[in-house]
C-alpha positions in Angstrom: 235.5 37.7 107.3 234.5 35.1 109.5 232.2 32.2 109.4 229.0 31.0 111.1 227.2 27.8 111.4 223.6 28.4 110.9 221.4 24.9 111.4 224.7 22.5 109.7 225.2 25.4 106.8 229.0 27.0 107.0 228.1 30.5 106.0 231.4 33.2 105.3 230.4 36.5 107.1 231.7 39.1 105.1 231.9 42.9 105.9 230.5 44.2 103.3 230.5 43.7 98.9 234.0 44.7 98.9 235.1 42.2 101.1 233.4 39.6 99.3 234.5 40.7 96.0 237.9 40.8 97.1 237.7 37.0 98.6 236.1 36.1 95.3 238.6 37.6 92.9 239.8 35.2 90.4 238.3 32.4 92.4 236.2 29.7 91.2 233.0 28.1 93.0 229.2 28.6 93.6 228.1 32.0 95.0 225.2 30.9 97.1 222.5 33.6 98.7 221.9 32.3 102.1 218.5 33.3 103.4 215.6 32.1 106.0 214.7 30.0 103.6 217.5 28.0 102.8 218.8 27.7 106.2 215.6 25.8 107.5 215.7 23.5 104.2 216.1 19.5 104.9 217.4 18.9 101.4 221.1 18.1 102.3 222.1 18.5 98.6 221.5 22.0 99.3 223.4 22.0 102.1 226.4 20.4 101.1 226.6 22.9 97.9 226.7 25.7 100.7 229.4 24.0 102.5 231.4 23.3 99.8 231.4 26.4 98.3 230.7 29.9 99.2 227.6 31.0 101.1 226.7 34.7 101.8 224.1 36.3 104.2 221.3 37.5 102.1 218.4 38.4 104.4 217.8 40.3 107.8 217.0 36.9 109.5 220.4 35.3 108.6 222.1 38.5 109.5 220.2 38.6 113.2 221.7 34.9 113.9 224.9 35.7 112.6 225.1 38.6 115.0 223.5 36.2 118.0 226.5 33.7 117.8 228.9 36.8 118.3 229.6 38.2 114.7 228.7 41.7 115.5 229.5 42.9 111.7 227.2 40.5 109.8 225.4 42.5 107.3 223.5 41.9 104.4 224.6 41.5 101.0 221.6 41.5 98.7 222.6 39.0 95.4 220.3 41.3 93.1 222.8 44.3 93.8 225.9 41.9 94.1 226.1 40.4 90.6 226.0 43.7 88.7 229.1 45.1 91.4 230.7 41.4 90.2 230.3 43.1 86.5 231.4 46.7 87.1 234.2 45.1 89.2 235.6 42.4 86.7 234.2 43.2 83.3 237.1 44.3 81.5 238.9 41.0 82.7 236.2 38.3 82.6 233.8 36.8 80.4 230.5 36.3 81.3 227.7 33.5 80.5 223.6 34.4 81.4 221.3 31.5 82.2 217.9 31.9 83.0 214.3 33.6 82.8 212.6 34.0 79.5 214.3 34.2 76.3 213.0 37.6 75.9 214.2 38.7 79.2 217.4 37.1 78.9 217.8 39.0 75.7 216.9 42.3 77.3 219.3 41.8 80.4 222.2 40.8 77.6 221.3 43.9 76.0 221.5 46.1 78.8 224.5 44.6 79.9 226.1 45.5 76.8 224.8 49.4 77.1 226.3 49.6 81.2 229.2 47.8 80.6 230.4 49.0 77.0 232.7 46.4 76.0 231.6 43.3 78.5 232.2 40.1 77.1 229.1 38.2 77.0 230.4 34.4 75.4 226.1 33.5 75.5 223.1 33.1 77.2 220.1 30.9 77.2 216.7 31.0 78.9 216.2 28.9 81.7 213.3 26.9 80.5 215.5 23.4 80.0 213.0 21.2 79.8 214.5 18.1 78.4 217.6 16.5 78.7 218.6 17.7 75.3 218.5 21.0 76.1 219.9 20.5 79.4 223.2 18.9 77.7 223.2 21.7 74.7 223.5 24.6 77.3 226.5 22.5 79.1 228.2 21.7 76.1 227.7 25.3 75.1 229.2 26.5 78.6 232.1 23.9 78.3 233.1 25.6 74.3 232.7 29.0 75.7 234.8 28.7 78.6 233.3 31.7 80.7 235.0 33.1 83.3 231.3 33.9 85.5 228.0 32.4 85.1 225.2 33.7 86.3 221.9 31.4 86.9 218.6 32.9 87.4 216.5 29.7 87.6 215.2 30.1 91.5 216.5 28.1 94.1 217.2 25.3 94.8 216.9 24.3 90.6 219.8 27.2 90.1 221.6 25.7 92.8 221.3 22.1 91.9 222.0 23.0 88.2 225.4 25.2 89.4 227.1 22.5 91.2 226.3 20.0 87.8 227.7 22.8 85.6 231.0 22.9 87.9 231.5 19.1 87.5 232.0 19.9 83.8 233.4 23.5 83.8 235.6 25.3 86.1 234.0 29.0 86.8 232.6 31.5 89.4 228.9 30.5 89.6 226.4 32.8 91.1 222.8 32.2 91.7 220.4 35.3 90.9 216.8 34.1 91.1 214.8 36.8 89.8 217.4 39.3 89.3 217.5 39.3 85.4 213.6 40.3 85.7 214.3 43.1 88.1 217.3 43.9 85.9 215.3 44.0 82.6 212.4 46.0 83.9 210.0 43.2 83.9 209.6 43.2 87.9 209.9 45.9 90.2 212.2 45.9 93.3 210.9 47.0 96.4 211.1 51.0 97.4 213.9 51.9 99.2 212.3 52.4 102.4 211.2 48.7 102.5 214.7 47.7 101.8 216.0 50.0 104.3 213.3 48.3 106.9 214.6 44.9 106.2 210.9 44.3 105.0 211.4 43.8 101.0 210.0 40.0 102.0 206.8 41.9 103.1 206.3 44.2 99.7 207.2 41.1 97.8 204.3 39.2 99.3 202.1 42.1 99.1 202.7 42.1 95.6 202.6 38.6 94.9 199.9 37.3 97.3 200.8 33.2 96.0 204.0 33.4 97.8 202.3 33.2 101.3 203.2 29.3 101.2 206.9 30.2 100.8 206.9 32.9 103.5 205.4 30.6 106.1 208.9 29.1 106.8 209.7 32.9 107.8 207.9 32.1 111.2 209.9 28.9 111.5 212.8 31.0 111.3 212.0 33.4 113.8 211.2 30.8 116.6 214.5 29.0 115.9 216.1 32.2 116.5 214.2 33.2 119.6 214.4 29.5 121.0 218.2 29.9 120.2 217.9 26.5 118.2 219.6 27.8 115.4 
């Protein structure tokens, strides 16, 4: 396990999933998947959250950047796989809270987890549409009262990181941001086929399926330029 600084963000570089899971065993904090978008993000709040918690490499670009800085064993750890491996490793001893996506997706996610991991303790769940201060306060109160060991938050970035930081102030737990992982697990969204994933082209597949993502993907060009010119 090593650390590398990428544009002011301190990222913990693990040799693989088992290395990461062993590191966070019985730990509290926020697990943040660090991709190119987060690295070039100028929001100091996100950088502060990552630097004060556990950022891990989730993207071919950041992995390449870490290797160029001398960490040869840097590898990509996809968050959409990591959370389920964390569940598999700890569901006999830890309790979970699910937050994010739509009501139907979060309910299906809970049902599927009970099916895949018999005996799992899911102490609560809520959709991610916290559109009023009261809804937000109610979720915080619910998490405080149910005291989960692990809280998965699938609300998209940076919203999920900011909310996890707020939740952390009220209840100590292991928090992990999941983006659209509940949608994939519940079968609402298909992940890229294995060939695209193995060739580090998952972002291109998602862009092909969702052309409206083009505005978000432009940052990849700037990130690539930073790597080529050693501005990282």
